[in-house]
C-alpha positions as a Python dict, from the first residue, in 0.01 Angstrom:
ca = {
    (1, 'M'): (0, 0, 0),
    (2, 'S'): (-293, 57, 214),
    (3, 'L'): (-516, 382, 156),
    (4, 'I'): (-730, 320, 451),
    (5, 'E'): (-699, 632, 674),
    (6, 'E'): (-681, 481, 1003),
    (7, 'D'): (-435, 229, 873),
    (8, 'S'): (-262, 358, 585),
    (9, 'F'): (81, 255, 452),
    (10, 'L'): (332, 249, 151),
    (11, 'S'): (553, -25, 112),
    (12, 'I'): (855, -170, -110),
    (13, 'H'): (959, -492, -96),
    (14, 'N'): (1168, -741, -284),
    (15, 'E'): (1130, -1124, -310),
    (16, 'L'): (1333, -1411, -417),
    (17, 'H'): (1198, -1754, -475),
    (18, 'W'): (1386, -2061, -538),
    (19, 'D'): (1227, -2396, -631),
    (20, 'R'): (1480, -2698, -607),
    (21, 'G'): (1187, -2953, -624),
    (22, 'H'): (1144, -3102, -299),
    (23, 'T'): (1318, -2814, -97),
    (24, 'Q'): (1195, -2436, -158),
    (25, 'F'): (1307, -2098, -46),
    (26, 'H'): (1113, -1774, 1),
    (27, 'I'): (1318, -1460, 121),
    (28, 'T'): (1129, -1112, 108),
    (29, 'H'): (1346, -827, 242),
    (30, 'Q'): (1111, -527, 304),
    (31, 'S'): (1329, -247, 193),
    (32, 'I'): (1112, 82, 314),
    (33, 'E'): (795, 126, 447),
    (34, 'Y'): (593, 454, 525),
    (35, 'Y'): (281, 391, 777),
    (36, 'R'): (37, 611, 952),
    (37, 'T'): (-227, 513, 1177),
    (38, 'S'): (-492, 663, 1401),
    (39, 'T'): (-474, 769, 1764),
    (40, 'E'): (-682, 455, 1850),
    (41, 'L'): (-508, 220, 1621),
    (42, 'R'): (-166, 308, 1738),
    (43, 'D'): (-281, 271, 2118),
    (44, 'Y'): (-424, -79, 2030),
    (45, 'R'): (-71, -185, 1840),
    (46, 'I'): (169, 11, 2070),
    (47, 'S'): (497, -152, 2063),
    (48, 'R'): (780, 98, 2151),
    (49, 'D'): (692, 447, 2043),
    (50, 'E'): (429, 696, 2115),
    (51, 'D'): (431, 838, 1760),
    (52, 'S'): (157, 670, 1516),
    (53, 'E'): (329, 778, 1182),
    (54, 'G'): (711, 692, 1074),
    (55, 'V'): (914, 508, 833),
    (56, 'I'): (1054, 163, 891),
    (57, 'A'): (1331, -48, 690),
    (58, 'G'): (1519, -333, 693),
    (59, 'D'): (1329, -620, 781),
    (60, 'I'): (1418, -950, 630),
    (61, 'L'): (1155, -1279, 616),
    (62, 'I'): (1296, -1599, 544),
    (63, 'D'): (1073, -1936, 467),
    (64, 'I'): (1217, -2288, 366),
    (65, 'S'): (1018, -2558, 302),
    (66, 'T'): (1112, -2935, 252),
    (67, 'R'): (897, -3185, 118),
    (68, 'L'): (922, -3504, 349),
    (69, 'W'): (696, -3757, 202),
    (70, 'E'): (475, -3760, -113),
    (71, 'K'): (246, -4069, -223),
    (72, 'D'): (-31, -4033, -517),
    (73, 'R'): (-188, -3719, -420),
    (74, 'G'): (-91, -3650, -98),
    (75, 'A'): (243, -3468, 39),
    (76, 'V'): (385, -3374, 395),
    (77, 'W'): (614, -3063, 412),
    (78, 'F'): (801, -2917, 697),
    (79, 'T'): (865, -2547, 690),
    (80, 'F'): (1064, -2317, 886),
    (81, 'H'): (1007, -1959, 903),
    (82, 'T'): (1202, -1641, 1094),
    (83, 'K'): (1185, -1280, 1057),
    (84, 'T'): (1393, -1017, 1194),
    (85, 'A'): (1287, -671, 1339),
    (86, 'A'): (1217, -380, 1095),
    (87, 'G'): (1382, -31, 1223),
    (88, 'P'): (1471, 179, 1361),
    (89, 'L'): (1378, 1, 1663),
    (90, 'S'): (1202, 318, 1862),
    (91, 'Q'): (929, 302, 1587),
    (92, 'A'): (893, -46, 1526),
    (93, 'R'): (529, -203, 1529),
    (94, 'F'): (430, -496, 1688),
    (95, 'T'): (357, -630, 1361),
    (96, 'D'): (728, -615, 1282),
    (97, 'A'): (857, -789, 1587),
    (98, 'P'): (1127, -1042, 1531),
    (99, 'G'): (987, -1421, 1549),
    (100, 'Y'): (1044, -1763, 1425),
    (101, 'A'): (791, -2047, 1331),
    (102, 'F'): (798, -2394, 1251),
    (103, 'F'): (520, -2642, 1110),
    (104, 'F'): (386, -2913, 939),
    (105, 'S'): (160, -2912, 612),
    (106, 'H'): (-32, -3208, 472),
    (107, 'Q'): (-175, -3173, 114),
    (108, 'R'): (-417, -3345, -30),
    (109, 'R'): (-545, -3342, -402),
    (110, 'F'): (-862, -3489, -506),
    (111, 'S'): (-1023, -3564, -818),
    (112, 'E'): (-1183, -3330, -1048),
    (113, 'I'): (-1533, -3183, -986),
    (114, 'G'): (-1702, -2983, -1283),
    (115, 'R'): (-1331, -2930, -1452),
    (116, 'W'): (-1225, -2778, -1077),
    (117, 'T'): (-982, -2952, -882),
    (118, 'P'): (-1013, -2951, -507),
    (119, 'T'): (-679, -2945, -266),
    (120, 'I'): (-708, -2961, 111),
    (121, 'T'): (-436, -2827, 340),
    (122, 'T'): (-391, -2871, 682),
    (123, 'D'): (-93, -2678, 889),
    (124, 'A'): (-11, -2738, 1254),
    (125, 'G'): (280, -2607, 1460),
    (126, 'F'): (466, -2333, 1677),
    (127, 'Q'): (543, -1993, 1666),
    (128, 'V'): (731, -1729, 1911),
    (129, 'Y'): (743, -1353, 1865),
    (130, 'Q'): (927, -1110, 2093),
    (131, 'T'): (647, -860, 2283),
    (132, 'H'): (732, -525, 2419),
    (133, 'W'): (652, -668, 2781),
    (134, 'V'): (954, -661, 3041),
    (135, 'D'): (840, -964, 3219),
    (136, 'Y'): (707, -1177, 2955),
    (137, 'P'): (993, -1100, 2641),
    (138, 'Q'): (789, -1349, 2402),
    (139, 'N'): (476, -1509, 2320),
    (140, 'D'): (469, -1853, 2245),
    (141, 'G'): (157, -2049, 2061),
    (142, 'F'): (29, -2290, 1853),
    (143, 'L'): (-28, -2255, 1490),
    (144, 'G'): (-331, -2443, 1320),
    (145, 'N'): (-456, -2345, 951),
    (146, 'I'): (-654, -2517, 716),
    (147, 'G'): (-721, -2415, 372),
    (148, 'L'): (-929, -2564, 38),
    (149, 'Q'): (-828, -2448, -293),
    (150, 'L'): (-1023, -2496, -624),
    (151, 'Q'): (-822, -2481, -961),
    (152, 'K'): (-959, -2468, -1289),
    (153, 'D'): (-728, -2413, -1556),
    (154, 'E'): (-552, -2094, -1521),
    (155, 'T'): (-794, -1972, -1222),
    (156, 'I'): (-719, -2033, -858),
    (157, 'V'): (-988, -1952, -598),
    (158, 'S'): (-903, -2043, -224),
    (159, 'A'): (-1035, -1979, 121),
    (160, 'R'): (-830, -2064, 439),
    (161, 'V'): (-912, -2008, 812),
    (162, 'R'): (-536, -1899, 989),
    (163, 'S'): (-522, -1940, 1408),
    (164, 'F'): (-289, -1846, 1650),
    (165, 'T'): (-311, -1994, 2000),
    (166, 'G'): (-83, -1805, 2256),
    (167, 'Y'): (-73, -1870, 2638),
    (168, 'F'): (-200, -1525, 2770),
    (169, 'R'): (-525, -1542, 2630),
    (170, 'D'): (-532, -1139, 2636),
    (171, 'G'): (-590, -1086, 2270),
    (172, 'D'): (-363, -1359, 2136),
    (173, 'W'): (-613, -1611, 2005),
    (174, 'P'): (-668, -1454, 1634),
    (175, 'R'): (-841, -1644, 1384),
    (176, 'L'): (-843, -1486, 1039),
    (177, 'L'): (-1042, -1586, 736),
    (178, 'E'): (-881, -1553, 390),
    (179, 'L'): (-1053, -1546, 65),
    (180, 'Q'): (-865, -1540, -253),
    (181, 'W'): (-881, -1545, -616),
    (182, 'N'): (-594, -1573, -852),
    (183, 'H'): (-539, -1582, -1240),
    (184, 'N'): (-202, -1681, -1401),
    (185, 'L'): (-130, -1460, -1725),
    (186, 'S'): (137, -1517, -1964),
    (187, 'F'): (391, -1285, -1782),
    (188, 'G'): (219, -1308, -1472),
    (189, 'Q'): (-35, -1335, -1193),
    (190, 'T'): (-350, -1112, -1101),
    (191, 'Q'): (-453, -1134, -740),
    (192, 'L'): (-745, -1028, -557),
    (193, 'G'): (-801, -1122, -180),
    (194, 'W'): (-982, -1045, 121),
    (195, 'T'): (-898, -1098, 499),
    (196, 'R'): (-1161, -1069, 797),
    (197, 'G'): (-1086, -1136, 1148),
    (198, 'L'): (-1292, -1367, 1344),
    (199, 'N'): (-1155, -1344, 1677),
    (200, 'D'): (-896, -1127, 1842),
    (201, 'Y'): (-809, -948, 1544),
    (202, 'P'): (-1080, -651, 1480),
    (203, 'F'): (-988, -578, 1107),
    (204, 'S'): (-1066, -671, 774),
    (205, 'F'): (-897, -566, 462),
    (206, 'L'): (-919, -591, 66),
    (207, 'T'): (-611, -663, -131),
    (208, 'V'): (-546, -650, -500),
    (209, 'G'): (-189, -718, -657),
    (210, 'L'): (-17, -794, -1028),
    (211, 'V'): (278, -1011, -1028),
    (212, 'C'): (501, -990, -1319),
    (213, 'W'): (774, -1298, -1384),
    (214, 'L'): (1103, -1170, -1474),
    (215, 'D'): (1211, -1506, -1633),
}
């Protein structure tokens, strides 16, 4: 849920996690979302619809990750991600365009520093998503992320820089900074995060979440 006047939305989604050790499955179903944006933001994000308000439903996101190598405190993962387009298509926003991505991840855990355990993760891969341009129906680009995570008992603090480098060079070189604090509870996890656009992403937002375990 977002209460920002220029970009407000309320969404309901379902998530399914299946961990088989060396392979992990994550499926998200965006059941329904109501959104309303300002005229300026509508013009910036416009995909197919001239309306800045609507309801979309049916988006499905699938992530499959498998561990290719593990030794001591290091591991290499391969991840495939795909997503459908939310509908109705006449109202779909550019953030809900269909696409797919694949990338490799390297994780390295280090010795404790004052009871905090640091882990550095780097990602490198390729992403494709659909555009609304007739001449260029899709945009391809390279993914590159780097993150630092610190864990102490049930508390996790992380910072990550995410990037996408497209070939149009017309606003498709976004760089994002993400800061997050998580705390594990007996029944779930509390989450607090902040995202800031560094390049080609003129937005920043704060997220607050509570995850409850059902098992």
